[in-house]
C-alpha positions as CSV (number, residue, x, y, z in Angstrom):
1,M,21.4,24.7,-6.7
2,E,18.8,27.0,-5.2
3,T,16.6,26.1,-2.3
4,I,12.9,25.9,-3.1
5,L,11.7,24.8,0.4
6,E,12.9,25.1,3.9
7,M,11.0,23.9,7.0
8,R,12.5,25.1,10.3
9,G,11.9,23.7,13.8
10,I,8.5,22.1,13.0
11,Q,6.6,20.8,16.0
12,K,3.2,19.2,16.0
13,T,1.4,17.6,18.9
14,F,-1.7,15.3,19.0
15,P,-3.5,14.4,22.2
16,G,-0.9,12.3,24.1
17,V,1.6,12.2,21.3
18,K,4.3,14.5,20.1
19,A,4.3,13.7,16.4
20,L,7.0,16.1,15.3
21,D,9.7,17.6,17.5
22,N,12.0,20.3,16.0
23,V,12.0,18.8,12.4
24,N,14.1,20.5,9.7
25,L,13.9,19.9,6.0
26,V,15.6,21.6,3.1
27,V,14.6,20.8,-0.6
28,R,16.5,22.2,-3.6
29,T,15.0,23.3,-6.9
30,G,14.7,20.4,-9.4
31,E,15.8,17.6,-7.0
32,I,14.1,14.4,-5.9
33,H,14.3,14.5,-2.1
34,A,13.5,11.2,-0.3
35,L,11.8,11.3,3.1
36,V,12.2,8.0,5.0
37,G,11.5,6.6,8.5
38,E,9.5,3.9,10.3
39,N,5.8,4.0,10.5
40,G,4.8,6.7,13.0
41,A,8.2,8.6,12.5
42,G,6.2,11.7,11.3
43,K,6.7,11.7,7.6
44,S,3.1,12.0,6.6
45,T,2.4,14.5,9.4
46,L,5.3,16.7,8.2
47,M,3.9,16.7,4.7
48,K,0.4,17.5,6.0
49,V,1.9,20.5,7.8
50,L,3.6,21.6,4.6
51,S,0.5,21.2,2.4
52,G,-1.9,23.0,4.7
53,V,-3.9,19.9,5.7
54,F,-2.7,20.9,9.2
55,P,-3.2,24.7,9.0
56,H,-0.8,27.4,10.3
57,G,-1.5,27.8,14.0
58,S,-1.9,24.0,14.6
59,Y,1.9,23.6,14.7
60,T,5.0,25.7,15.6
61,G,7.9,26.4,13.3
62,E,8.4,28.1,9.9
63,I,7.8,27.2,6.3
64,H,9.7,29.1,3.6
65,F,8.9,28.4,0.0
66,Q,10.7,30.1,-2.9
67,G,12.3,32.5,-0.4
68,E,9.1,33.7,1.3
69,E,7.6,32.6,4.6
70,R,4.3,30.9,4.1
71,Q,1.3,30.4,6.4
72,F,-1.2,28.1,4.7
73,K,-4.7,28.0,6.1
74,D,-5.7,25.0,4.0
75,I,-4.6,22.8,1.1
76,G,-6.0,25.2,-1.4
77,D,-3.5,27.8,-0.2
78,S,-0.5,25.5,-0.9
79,E,-1.8,24.4,-4.3
80,K,-2.1,28.0,-5.5
81,I,1.6,28.4,-5.3
82,G,2.4,25.0,-6.8
83,I,2.7,22.6,-3.8
84,I,0.7,19.5,-4.7
85,I,0.4,16.5,-2.4
86,I,-0.7,13.0,-3.3
87,H,-1.7,11.2,-0.2
88,Q,-1.0,7.6,0.6
89,E,-4.8,6.9,0.7
90,L,-6.4,7.6,-2.6
91,A,-9.0,10.4,-2.8
92,L,-10.9,9.7,-6.1
93,V,-14.6,9.6,-6.7
94,P,-15.4,6.0,-7.8
95,L,-18.5,6.8,-10.0
96,L,-16.9,9.7,-11.9
97,S,-14.8,9.2,-15.0
98,I,-11.0,9.6,-15.2
99,T,-11.4,13.0,-16.8
100,E,-13.9,14.2,-14.2
101,N,-11.5,13.1,-11.4
102,I,-8.4,14.7,-12.9
103,F,-10.1,18.1,-13.3
104,L,-12.3,17.9,-10.2
105,G,-11.9,21.4,-8.6
106,N,-9.8,22.4,-11.5
107,E,-12.5,22.3,-14.2
108,Q,-11.5,23.3,-17.8
109,A,-14.2,25.8,-18.5
110,T,-15.0,28.7,-20.8
111,N,-17.4,31.4,-19.5
112,G,-18.4,29.1,-16.7
113,I,-19.2,26.1,-19.0
114,I,-17.1,23.0,-18.8
115,D,-15.3,22.3,-22.1
116,T,-15.8,18.6,-22.4
117,A,-13.7,18.1,-25.5
118,L,-10.8,20.1,-24.0
119,S,-11.0,18.2,-20.7
120,Y,-11.0,14.8,-22.6
121,R,-8.0,15.8,-24.8
122,K,-5.9,17.1,-21.8
123,A,-6.8,14.0,-19.8
124,K,-5.7,11.8,-22.6
125,E,-2.3,13.6,-22.7
126,L,-1.9,13.2,-19.0
127,L,-2.7,9.5,-19.1
128,Q,-0.1,9.0,-21.8
129,K,2.4,10.8,-19.6
130,V,1.8,8.5,-16.6
131,G,1.7,5.4,-18.8
132,L,-2.0,4.5,-18.8
133,K,-3.8,3.5,-22.0
134,E,-7.3,3.6,-20.5
135,S,-10.0,5.8,-22.1
136,P,-10.4,9.1,-20.2
137,S,-14.2,8.3,-20.0
138,T,-13.5,5.1,-18.0
139,L,-15.1,5.2,-14.5
140,I,-12.7,5.0,-11.6
141,T,-14.6,2.2,-10.0
142,N,-13.6,0.0,-12.9
143,L,-9.9,0.4,-12.2
144,G,-7.6,-1.4,-9.8
145,V,-5.8,0.4,-6.9
146,G,-2.6,0.6,-8.9
147,K,-4.1,2.4,-11.8
148,Q,-6.0,4.7,-9.5
149,Q,-2.6,5.8,-8.0
150,L,-1.5,6.8,-11.5
151,I,-4.7,8.8,-11.9
152,E,-3.8,10.7,-8.8
153,I,-0.5,11.5,-10.2
154,A,-2.1,12.6,-13.5
155,K,-4.4,14.8,-11.4
156,A,-1.4,16.5,-9.7
157,L,0.3,17.1,-13.0
158,S,-2.8,18.9,-14.4
159,K,-2.0,21.7,-12.0
160,K,1.0,24.1,-12.2
161,V,3.1,22.0,-9.9
162,K,6.5,23.3,-8.6
163,L,6.9,20.9,-5.6
164,L,5.3,17.4,-5.9
165,I,4.8,15.5,-2.7
166,L,4.3,11.7,-3.2
167,D,3.4,9.7,-0.1
168,E,4.1,6.0,-0.9
169,P,3.3,6.4,-4.6
170,T,4.4,3.0,-5.7
171,A,2.9,1.0,-2.8
172,S,0.1,-0.2,-5.1
173,L,2.3,-0.8,-8.1
174,N,4.3,-3.8,-9.3
175,E,8.0,-3.4,-10.3
176,S,7.5,-2.5,-13.9
177,D,4.9,0.1,-13.2
178,S,7.0,1.4,-10.3
179,D,10.0,1.8,-12.6
180,A,7.8,3.7,-15.1
181,L,6.7,6.1,-12.3
182,L,10.3,6.6,-11.2
183,E,11.2,7.5,-14.8
184,L,8.3,10.0,-14.8
185,L,9.8,11.6,-11.6
186,L,13.1,11.9,-13.4
187,E,11.4,13.6,-16.4
188,L,9.7,16.0,-14.1
189,K,13.1,16.7,-12.4
190,A,14.6,17.5,-15.9
191,E,11.8,20.0,-16.3
192,G,12.9,21.7,-13.0
193,I,10.1,20.3,-10.8
194,S,11.1,19.3,-7.3
195,S,9.7,16.2,-5.7
196,I,9.5,14.9,-2.1
197,L,9.3,11.1,-2.2
198,I,8.1,9.2,0.8
199,S,8.8,5.5,0.3
200,H,9.7,2.4,2.2
201,K,11.2,0.8,-0.9
202,L,14.8,1.7,-0.4
203,N,15.9,0.3,-3.8
204,E,13.6,2.9,-5.5
205,I,15.1,5.7,-3.4
206,S,18.6,4.5,-4.4
207,K,17.6,4.8,-8.0
208,V,16.3,8.4,-8.1
209,A,17.0,10.3,-4.9
210,D,19.4,13.3,-4.9
211,S,19.0,13.8,-1.1
212,I,17.6,11.7,1.7
213,T,16.2,13.0,5.0
214,I,15.6,10.4,7.7
215,L,13.1,10.8,10.5
216,R,12.9,8.7,13.7
217,D,10.3,9.2,16.5
218,G,9.3,12.6,15.1
219,T,12.8,14.1,14.9
220,T,15.3,14.6,12.1
221,V,18.1,12.0,12.4
222,D,20.2,12.8,9.3
223,T,20.1,14.3,5.8
224,L,22.3,12.6,3.2
225,D,23.6,13.9,-0.1
226,C,23.5,11.1,-2.6
227,H,25.9,12.9,-5.0
228,K,28.7,13.3,-2.4
229,E,28.9,9.7,-1.3
230,V,27.3,6.2,-2.0
231,I,24.5,5.7,0.5
232,S,24.0,2.1,1.4
233,E,20.6,0.7,2.3
234,D,22.1,-0.7,5.5
235,R,23.0,2.8,6.6
236,I,19.5,4.1,5.9
237,I,17.9,1.2,7.8
238,Q,20.2,1.7,10.8
239,N,19.3,5.4,11.0
240,M,15.6,4.6,10.6
241,V,15.3,1.9,13.2
242,G,18.2,2.9,15.5
243,R,19.8,-0.6,15.2
244,E,21.4,-2.8,12.6
245,M,19.4,-5.4,10.7
246,A,21.6,-8.2,9.4
247,D,18.8,-10.0,7.5
248,R,15.7,-8.7,5.7
249,Y,13.8,-12.0,6.0
250,P,13.8,-14.4,9.0
251,K,15.6,-17.7,8.7
252,R,13.2,-20.6,8.9
253,T,13.3,-24.3,8.3
254,P,9.9,-25.2,6.8
255,K,8.0,-28.2,8.2
256,I,5.5,-28.8,5.4
257,G,2.9,-31.5,5.8
258,E,-0.1,-32.7,3.9
259,T,-2.4,-30.6,1.6
260,I,-4.9,-28.7,3.7
261,F,-6.4,-26.2,1.3
262,E,-7.2,-26.8,-2.3
263,V,-9.1,-24.8,-5.1
264,R,-10.2,-26.6,-8.3
265,Q,-11.3,-25.1,-11.6
266,W,-12.1,-21.7,-10.1
267,R,-13.8,-19.4,-12.6
268,V,-14.9,-15.8,-11.9
269,H,-16.6,-13.3,-14.2
270,H,-16.4,-9.5,-13.9
271,P,-19.1,-8.0,-11.6
272,L,-20.1,-5.4,-14.2
273,H,-19.3,-7.1,-17.4
274,S,-20.5,-10.7,-16.8
275,D,-19.4,-11.9,-20.2
276,R,-15.8,-11.2,-19.3
277,E,-14.0,-14.0,-17.5
278,V,-11.5,-12.7,-15.0
279,I,-10.3,-15.9,-13.4
280,K,-10.1,-18.8,-15.9
281,G,-10.2,-22.2,-14.3
282,V,-7.5,-21.8,-11.7
283,N,-6.2,-24.8,-9.7
284,F,-3.9,-24.6,-6.7
285,H,-3.2,-26.0,-3.3
286,V,-1.5,-25.2,0.0
287,K,0.1,-27.6,2.4
288,K,0.2,-27.5,6.2
289,G,2.9,-25.1,7.3
290,E,3.6,-23.8,3.8
291,I,3.9,-20.2,2.6
292,V,2.7,-20.0,-1.0
293,G,3.2,-16.9,-3.0
294,I,1.2,-15.5,-6.0
295,A,3.3,-13.3,-8.3
296,G,2.0,-11.4,-11.3
297,L,1.7,-8.0,-12.8
298,M,-1.0,-5.5,-12.0
299,G,-4.3,-6.7,-13.4
300,A,-3.3,-10.3,-13.5
301,G,-6.2,-11.3,-11.3
302,R,-4.5,-12.0,-8.0
303,T,-6.7,-9.9,-5.8
304,E,-9.8,-10.9,-7.7
305,L,-9.0,-14.6,-7.1
306,A,-8.4,-14.0,-3.3
307,M,-11.6,-11.9,-2.9
308,S,-13.8,-14.4,-4.8
309,I,-12.6,-17.3,-2.6
310,F,-13.2,-15.2,0.5
311,G,-16.9,-15.2,0.6
312,R,-17.4,-14.3,-3.0
313,T,-16.7,-10.7,-2.3
314,Y,-15.7,-10.1,-5.9
315,G,-17.2,-11.3,-9.2
316,K,-20.3,-13.0,-10.6
317,R,-21.0,-16.4,-12.1
318,I,-18.4,-17.9,-9.8
319,S,-17.8,-21.7,-10.3
320,G,-15.4,-24.2,-9.0
321,K,-14.7,-26.1,-5.7
322,V,-12.9,-25.3,-2.5
323,F,-11.6,-28.1,-0.3
324,L,-10.3,-28.0,3.3
325,R,-8.6,-31.2,4.6
326,G,-10.0,-33.1,1.6
327,K,-13.7,-32.1,2.2
328,E,-15.5,-29.6,0.0
329,I,-16.6,-26.5,1.8
330,D,-19.0,-23.7,1.1
331,V,-17.4,-20.3,1.0
332,G,-20.4,-18.5,-0.4
333,T,-20.4,-15.7,2.2
334,V,-17.8,-14.0,4.3
335,Q,-19.2,-15.5,7.5
336,K,-19.0,-19.0,6.0
337,A,-15.4,-18.5,4.9
338,I,-14.5,-17.3,8.4
339,N,-16.3,-20.2,10.0
340,H,-14.2,-22.5,7.9
341,G,-11.0,-20.9,9.2
342,I,-10.2,-18.7,6.2
343,A,-9.0,-15.1,6.7
344,Y,-8.3,-12.4,4.1
345,V,-6.0,-9.4,4.8
346,T,-7.1,-7.0,2.0
347,E,-4.8,-4.8,0.0
348,D,-7.2,-1.9,0.5
349,R,-7.2,-1.4,4.2
350,K,-9.2,1.9,4.0
351,G,-12.0,0.6,1.8
352,Y,-12.4,-3.0,3.1
353,G,-10.1,-3.7,6.0
354,L,-11.1,-1.2,8.7
355,I,-13.9,0.8,10.3
356,L,-12.0,4.1,10.3
357,D,-14.2,5.9,12.8
358,E,-13.9,3.1,15.4
359,D,-11.1,2.6,17.8
360,I,-8.2,0.1,17.6
361,K,-9.7,-2.4,20.0
362,K,-13.0,-2.7,18.3
363,N,-11.3,-3.1,14.9
364,I,-9.0,-5.8,16.2
365,T,-11.8,-7.9,17.7
366,L,-14.3,-7.4,14.9
367,A,-13.8,-10.7,13.1
368,N,-14.0,-12.8,16.2
369,L,-16.5,-11.2,18.6
370,D,-17.1,-14.7,20.1
371,G,-13.5,-14.5,21.4
372,V,-14.3,-11.5,23.6
373,S,-17.9,-12.2,24.5
374,N,-20.0,-13.9,27.2
375,M,-23.6,-14.8,26.4
376,L,-23.5,-12.5,23.3
377,V,-22.3,-9.5,25.3
378,V,-18.8,-8.1,24.6
379,D,-16.5,-8.2,27.6
380,E,-14.8,-4.9,27.3
381,G,-12.0,-5.9,29.7
382,R,-11.2,-8.9,27.6
383,E,-11.5,-6.8,24.4
384,F,-9.0,-4.3,25.9
385,M,-6.5,-7.1,26.9
386,V,-6.6,-8.7,23.4
387,A,-6.1,-5.3,21.7
388,A,-3.3,-4.4,24.1
389,D,-1.6,-7.7,23.4
390,Y,-1.7,-7.2,19.6
391,R,-0.6,-3.6,20.0
392,S,2.5,-4.9,21.8
393,K,3.2,-7.9,19.4
394,L,2.9,-5.8,16.2
395,R,4.3,-2.6,17.7
396,I,1.3,-0.6,16.7
397,R,2.3,3.1,17.3
398,C,-0.7,4.8,19.0
399,S,-1.5,6.8,22.1
400,S,-3.8,3.9,23.3
401,V,-6.0,1.1,21.9
402,F,-8.9,3.6,22.3
403,Q,-7.4,5.8,19.5
404,K,-9.4,5.8,16.3
405,V,-7.7,4.0,13.5
406,L,-8.5,7.0,11.2
407,N,-5.7,8.9,13.1
408,L,-3.1,6.2,12.6
409,S,-0.4,6.2,9.9
410,G,-1.0,3.9,7.0
411,G,1.4,1.3,8.2
412,N,-0.1,1.2,11.6
413,Q,-3.5,0.8,10.1
414,Q,-2.2,-2.2,8.2
415,K,-1.0,-3.7,11.5
416,V,-4.5,-3.3,12.9
417,V,-5.9,-5.2,9.9
418,L,-3.4,-8.0,10.3
419,S,-4.2,-8.2,14.1
420,K,-7.9,-8.5,13.4
421,W,-7.4,-11.6,11.3
422,L,-4.8,-13.1,13.5
423,F,-7.2,-12.9,16.4
424,S,-9.7,-15.0,14.3
425,N,-7.2,-17.8,14.6
426,P,-7.5,-18.9,10.9
427,D,-6.2,-22.2,9.4
428,V,-5.8,-20.5,6.0
429,L,-4.5,-16.9,5.9
430,I,-4.7,-15.0,2.6
431,L,-2.3,-12.0,2.7
432,D,-2.9,-9.5,-0.1
433,E,0.1,-7.1,-0.2
434,P,0.6,-7.5,3.6
435,T,3.5,-5.1,3.9
436,R,2.3,-2.4,1.6
437,G,3.2,1.0,3.1
438,I,5.1,-0.6,6.0
439,D,8.7,0.3,6.9
440,V,11.6,-2.2,6.7
441,G,11.7,-2.7,10.5
442,A,8.0,-3.4,10.8
443,K,8.1,-5.6,7.7
444,Y,10.6,-7.8,9.5
445,E,8.3,-8.1,12.5
446,I,5.4,-9.1,10.2
447,Y,7.6,-11.6,8.4
448,N,8.4,-13.1,11.7
449,I,4.7,-13.4,12.5
450,I,4.0,-15.0,9.2
451,S,6.9,-17.5,9.7
452,Q,5.6,-18.3,13.2
453,L,2.1,-19.0,11.8
454,A,3.6,-21.3,9.2
455,A,5.6,-23.1,11.9
456,E,2.3,-23.6,13.8
457,G,0.9,-25.4,10.7
458,K,-1.1,-22.6,9.2
459,C,-1.5,-22.4,5.4
460,I,-0.3,-19.0,4.2
461,I,-1.1,-17.5,0.8
462,M,0.9,-14.4,0.1
463,I,0.1,-12.0,-2.8
464,S,2.8,-9.4,-3.3
465,S,4.0,-7.0,-6.0
466,E,7.5,-7.1,-4.5
467,M,9.3,-10.1,-6.0
468,P,12.1,-10.0,-3.4
469,E,9.5,-10.4,-0.7
470,L,8.0,-13.5,-2.4
471,L,11.5,-14.9,-3.0
472,G,12.5,-14.2,0.6
473,M,9.4,-15.7,2.3
474,C,7.7,-18.3,0.1
475,D,8.3,-22.0,-0.1
476,R,6.5,-22.2,-3.4
477,T,5.3,-19.5,-5.8
478,Y,2.6,-19.5,-8.4
479,V,2.8,-17.0,-11.3
480,M,-0.4,-15.5,-12.5
481,N,-1.1,-13.7,-15.8
482,E,-4.5,-12.7,-17.3
483,G,-6.5,-14.8,-14.9
484,N,-4.4,-18.0,-15.3
485,F,-1.6,-19.6,-13.4
486,V,1.2,-19.8,-15.9
487,G,4.1,-21.0,-13.8
488,E,5.0,-22.6,-10.5
489,F,8.4,-22.6,-8.7
490,L,9.8,-24.1,-5.6
491,A,11.8,-21.7,-3.4
492,A,15.1,-23.3,-4.5
493,E,14.5,-22.7,-8.2
494,A,12.5,-19.4,-8.1
495,S,14.1,-16.1,-9.4
496,Q,12.8,-12.8,-10.6
497,E,14.0,-13.6,-14.1
498,K,12.1,-16.9,-14.2
499,I,8.9,-15.3,-12.9
500,M,9.1,-12.5,-15.5
501,R,9.9,-15.0,-18.2
502,A,6.8,-17.0,-17.3
503,I,4.6,-13.9,-17.5
504,V,6.0,-12.6,-20.8
505,K,6.0,-16.1,-22.4
506,N,2.3,-16.4,-21.7
507,A,1.2,-12.8,-22.4
508,K,-0.9,-12.5,-25.5
509,I,0.8,-10.8,-28.5
510,G,-0.3,-7.2,-28.8
511,D,-1.4,-6.8,-25.1
512,N,-0.4,-3.7,-23.4
């Protein structure tokens, strides 16, 4: 099989940090090449070098594509020859339509005039290819994060792609949608298109990868050929983290007490279409020291439920009651929710979780300024100590706590978001996809933190699209579908099959 890409001796340095140190990568024509490693290992940085985000001259080493040495001055240079990158953080314009986003910068025009009908028709074909049934005229702002990811892939496919780079493409997707995306990659492979897949989901890599390159601390540790031998997940993990991991989830003995948090008859209407009920009279409760999961397919209403409870940050015409230790509480604003000891770790860290242009220490202390203040004045020494403590506890990879979060990897940004809410010392912690985009080693650390919080008597609500994560961590799991809770399972009786059966059984006939 011919080589389409070879990166030789790539080195890239940021102030105080050597991100890449003599990295080598070889990708063959028509293969799916997985790139794995812990957060901060250099995966995204390497791909930004390849795609021209970091231009030639800002790094050392050579890039050879289709037999020629390439020196990209920007991302436009790499796209011209068929290298298309889909970044971990989405880059769509919310108030433009799907069609407009797909062809933004690649307009379908005749004599300088955009051909609307042609654009619409091509967009519809691309949406079908990625498995979306939305109208091409739908505004991006009306789509969830998962569907937006599929739009990004449709956008990439609209160009003459030869090498497709996908940075955590399934992080926002549930298992069925992830499987559809992996099938799409296999179809592209059959057409001779090469892909570089960055993913922390090792089961997905096992399904589709032809080769696997492992990075650790900015260096190439190993490259594995999946056709020559069976590659176990344990071997990949050991190479990634430099140590063996016997268990994916910490062992814990739950000490569950009385009901602390309860939601009754919670109803939420869509913020733009107020006649459409998104959450339909939901009831649930969480006991002291309990980890409660919420499972469901994309669009089931899990995030909408969480956001509406947390200060009514989603929805209109919200009704229902929230109780804490048997007393009704007002969660009408974010500050009121925080004051009552409720914290929400968002699934969208870039949009809602962080102030990207601020440093780590300011982001970590943002939700609890009283904890680092004297007489309404922030004590910068105390702020530094708090941030340094969480940096150590959560192994946030950074040059210092003065580094802007904009310059952190996605996984390390997620750790900063989690630190922010842990510092607010909540009684009820709502975790919406808490390990999205986080490597297996860091996941285990976060699971340990969650387990410790539960052991301290906190109420944990965990929303996750990864069923093994829910099954491995939760004492009890609610199943959500179309704005309703359609099932509830204790840990001892829960299984992926039972959860999917509850969803399918309660799905309306004819729904897509």
